[in-house]
C-alpha positions in Angstrom: 18.8 17.6 -1.8 16.1 18.9 -4.1 13.4 16.5 -5.2 11.3 16.8 -8.4 8.7 19.5 -7.4 6.1 18.1 -9.8 5.7 14.3 -9.4 7.2 11.0 -8.5 9.2 9.3 -11.3 6.8 7.8 -13.8 8.2 4.3 -13.7 7.8 4.1 -10.0 4.2 5.4 -10.1 3.2 3.0 -12.9 4.8 0.1 -11.0 2.5 1.0 -8.0 -0.6 1.2 -10.3 0.1 -2.1 -12.0 0.8 -4.2 -8.9 -2.2 -2.7 -7.1 -4.5 -3.3 -10.1 -3.3 -6.9 -10.4 -4.1 -7.5 -6.7 -7.5 -5.9 -7.0 -8.4 -7.9 -10.0 -7.3 -11.1 -8.3 -9.6 -10.3 -5.3 -12.5 -9.8 -7.8 -11.8 -13.1 -9.4 -11.8 -14.9 -6.1 -15.1 -13.1 -5.2 -16.6 -14.5 -8.5 -17.1 -11.1 -10.2 -17.9 -11.1 -13.9 -15.3 -9.8 -16.4 -16.6 -6.2 -16.1 -16.4 -6.4 -12.3 -12.9 -7.8 -12.4 -11.6 -5.0 -14.7 -13.5 -2.3 -12.8 -12.2 -3.4 -9.4 -8.7 -3.7 -10.7 -8.8 -0.2 -12.1 -10.3 1.3 -8.9 -7.8 -0.5 -6.7 -4.9 0.4 -9.1 -5.7 4.1 -9.2 -7.2 4.5 -5.7 -4.0 5.2 -3.8 -2.7 7.7 -6.3 -6.1 9.5 -6.5 -6.1 9.9 -2.7 -2.5 11.0 -2.6 -3.0 13.7 -5.2 -6.3 14.9 -3.6 -4.5 15.3 -0.3 -1.8 17.3 -2.0 -4.4 19.5 -3.6 -3.4 18.5 -7.1 -5.3 17.4 -10.2 -4.8 13.6 -10.0 -2.0 12.5 -12.3 -4.1 9.6 -13.6 -6.4 12.1 -15.2 -3.6 14.0 -16.8 -1.6 11.1 -18.1 -3.3 8.2 -20.0 -0.6 5.8 -19.1 -2.0 5.4 -15.6 -5.4 4.2 -16.7 -3.9 2.1 -19.5 -1.6 0.3 -17.0 -4.4 -0.4 -14.6 -6.6 -1.6 -17.5 -4.0 -3.9 -19.0 -3.1 -5.4 -15.6 -6.8 -6.0 -14.8 -7.6 -7.5 -18.3 -4.7 -9.9 -18.0 -6.2 -11.3 -14.8 -9.7 -11.3 -16.3 -8.6 -13.5 -19.2 -6.4 -15.8 -17.0 -8.9 -16.1 -14.2 -8.7 -19.9 -13.8 -5.0 -19.9 -13.6 -5.0 -16.9 -11.3 -7.3 -18.5 -8.7 -4.8 -21.4 -8.4 -2.0 -19.0 -7.4 -3.4 -17.5 -4.2 0.1 -16.5 -3.1 0.2 -14.0 -6.0 -2.4 -12.0 -4.1 0.0 -11.6 -1.2 2.9 -10.7 -3.5 1.0 -8.0 -5.4 -0.6 -6.7 -2.2 2.8 -6.4 -0.5 4.4 -4.8 -3.6 1.6 -2.3 -4.0 1.8 -1.4 -0.3 5.5 -0.6 -0.6 5.4 1.1 -4.0 2.4 3.3 -3.3 3.5 4.1 0.2 6.9 5.3 -1.1 5.6 7.2 -4.1 3.1 8.9 -1.8 5.7 10.1 0.7 8.1 11.0 -2.1 5.5 13.2 -3.8 4.6 14.9 -0.5 8.2 15.7 0.2 8.7 17.0 -3.4 5.9 19.4 -2.9 7.2 20.9 0.3 5.3 18.8 2.8 7.0 18.2 6.2 8.3 14.8 7.2 5.5 13.7 9.5 2.6 14.7 7.1 4.6 13.1 4.3 4.6 9.8 6.1 0.8 10.2 6.6 0.3 10.8 2.9 2.4 7.8 2.1 0.3 5.6 4.5 -2.9 6.8 2.9 -1.6 6.2 -0.6 -0.3 2.8 0.3 -3.4 1.6 2.1 -6.0 3.5 0.0 -6.3 1.0 -2.8 -6.7 -1.9 -0.4 -9.4 -0.2 1.6 -11.3 0.6 -1.6 -11.0 -3.0 -2.7 -12.2 -4.3 0.6 -15.2 -2.0 0.7 -16.1 -2.9 -2.8 -16.1 -6.6 -1.9 -18.1 -6.1 1.3 -15.1 -7.0 3.6 -13.9 -5.2 6.7 -10.8 -3.2 5.7 -7.7 -5.1 6.5 -6.1 -2.1 8.3 -8.8 -2.3 10.9 -8.4 -5.9 11.8 -5.7 -7.7 13.8 -3.6 -9.6 11.4 -0.1 -9.9 10.0 1.8 -6.6 9.9 0.2 -4.4 7.2 -0.1 -0.7 8.1 2.7 -1.3 10.6 5.0 -2.5 7.8 4.2 0.5 5.7 4.7 2.9 8.6 8.1 1.4 9.6 9.3 1.6 6.0 8.1 5.1 5.4 9.8 6.4 8.5 13.1 4.9 7.3 12.5 6.4 3.8 11.7 9.9 5.0 14.6 9.9 7.5 17.0 8.7 4.8 15.9 11.4 2.3 16.2 14.1 4.9 19.8 12.9 5.6 20.6 13.3 1.9 20.3 9.8 0.5 19.8 9.5 -3.3 16.0 9.7 -4.0 15.6 6.9 -6.5 17.8 4.3 -4.8 16.2 5.1 -1.4 12.7 4.7 -2.8 13.6 1.3 -4.2 15.2 0.1 -0.9 12.3 1.4 1.2 9.7 -0.3 -1.1 11.7 -3.5 -0.8 11.8 -3.2 3.0 8.0 -2.8 3.2 7.5 -5.6 0.8 9.9 -7.9 2.7 8.5 -7.1 6.1 4.9 -7.7 4.9 5.9 -11.1 3.4 7.9 -12.1 6.5 5.0 -11.2 8.8 2.8 -13.6 6.8 5.3 -16.4 6.7 6.4 -16.1 10.3 3.0 -15.2 11.7 4.1 -11.8 13.1 1.1 -9.8 14.3 0.6 -6.5 16.0 -0.3 -6.8 19.7 -3.9 -6.6 21.0 -5.0 -3.4 22.9 -3.9 -3.6 26.6 -5.5 -2.5 29.8 -2.3 -1.3 31.5 -3.8 -0.7 35.1 -5.2 -4.3 35.1 -1.9 -5.7 33.8 0.1 -3.9 36.5 -2.3 -5.0 39.2 -2.1 -8.6 38.1 1.7 -8.4 38.1 1.7 -6.8 41.5 -0.6 -9.5 42.9 1.5 -12.3 41.5 4.6 -10.8 43.0 2.9 -10.6 46.4 1.8 -14.2 46.3 
């Protein structure tokens, strides 16, 4: 199957920008930024994943070529800025937008990498960077340790699992658009389920000590 050699479908890319911008603006509101700060962080978060993706693919960022990207991020951020009081009451929205942006940007990143002749494994890496990039920028701008470097509910792991399924399905000949939607929904659902069911990635292990303890317990 031949994918579009130029870019991801516009509607999917704009959905990623919008959800990511909404999430970034909500973080800014909760951090008590002023209106300018809310809009600025929303735009940075909304466009960040796509900018990183296009730079990795050695392309002029599509957000610079197409005004719809900046407009989508601006409108989404402005909506949060003028509805700040209501937005702060809906903390669960932040999780929804974050999970949606993770899935959408991850899939669009992998899709565009595959469309431009990148191999499956590097395509997954590009998708991960695209999906996580906006969140990392948002965390750094609000002086928080990036979520991907902390033990918590499945975040990068959810994106990684979904992107593997997506790339494998595409390579097996699955239809691109439908597969992209299913993969984005899978990442979104896994992220939400991890928060609601308290699923977390395991802590680092010291295998020799663990084996020795198990051996000692068997001997006793």
